[in-house]
C-alpha positions as CSV (number, residue, x, y, z in Angstrom):
1,M,92.0,115.4,81.3
2,N,92.8,117.8,84.2
3,I,96.5,118.9,83.9
4,R,98.1,121.3,86.2
5,T,101.6,122.4,87.4
6,V,103.3,121.6,90.7
7,S,103.0,125.3,91.5
8,Y,99.2,125.1,91.1
9,L,99.1,122.0,93.3
10,K,101.0,123.8,96.1
11,A,98.9,126.9,95.9
12,S,95.5,125.2,95.6
13,A,96.1,122.1,97.8
14,K,93.5,123.2,100.4
15,N,90.7,123.7,97.9
16,L,91.2,120.9,95.4
17,S,88.2,119.2,93.9
18,L,89.2,115.7,92.8
19,D,86.1,114.7,90.9
20,E,88.6,113.4,88.3
21,L,92.3,112.5,88.2
22,L,94.6,115.5,88.5
23,H,97.8,115.2,86.4
24,I,100.6,117.3,87.7
25,T,103.5,118.4,85.5
26,Q,106.9,119.8,86.3
27,N,109.0,121.4,83.6
28,G,106.5,120.2,81.0
29,K,106.5,116.6,82.0
30,E,103.9,114.7,83.9
31,V,105.3,113.7,87.3
32,Y,102.3,112.9,89.5
33,V,98.7,111.8,89.3
34,V,96.5,112.9,92.2
35,Q,93.2,111.3,93.1
36,D,90.9,111.3,96.1
37,S,91.5,108.7,98.8
38,K,88.2,106.8,98.2
39,A,89.0,106.3,94.6
40,Y,92.5,105.2,95.5
41,Y,91.3,102.5,97.9
42,E,88.6,101.3,95.5
43,Q,91.3,101.0,92.8
44,R,93.6,99.0,95.2
45,E,90.8,96.7,96.2
46,T,90.0,96.1,92.5
47,I,93.6,95.2,91.8
48,V,93.7,92.8,94.7
49,F,90.6,91.0,93.4
50,L,92.0,90.8,89.9
51,K,95.2,89.3,91.2
52,L,93.2,86.7,93.2
53,I,91.2,85.8,90.1
54,N,94.4,85.5,88.1
55,L,96.0,83.2,90.7
56,S,92.8,81.1,90.8
57,E,92.8,80.7,87.1
58,R,96.5,79.7,87.1
59,S,95.9,77.2,89.8
60,L,92.9,75.8,88.0
61,N,94.9,75.4,84.8
62,Q,97.8,73.7,86.7
63,K,96.0,71.5,89.1
64,G,92.6,71.0,87.6
65,E,89.3,71.5,89.3
66,L,88.8,70.7,93.0
67,S,85.7,69.4,94.7
68,L,84.0,71.6,97.3
69,D,85.4,69.4,100.1
70,E,89.0,69.8,98.7
71,T,88.5,73.5,98.2
72,F,87.3,74.2,101.8
73,D,89.5,71.6,103.5
74,V,91.0,73.3,106.5
């Protein structure tokens, strides 16, 4: 795990390599986690898909299965 201080982040912001998460501490406590934007957006996309799967499973359990016609009825 890559752990650095806020001072390090400020001094090195221009040259950071974010191959892995960067955990930032202040006064000995972790306050931030920094990651590259590509990894951030991939993570958010994954969360959205997981939420959709969860909602679909809940709907299936509550309403039962739907036919293809019912599913794509517009």
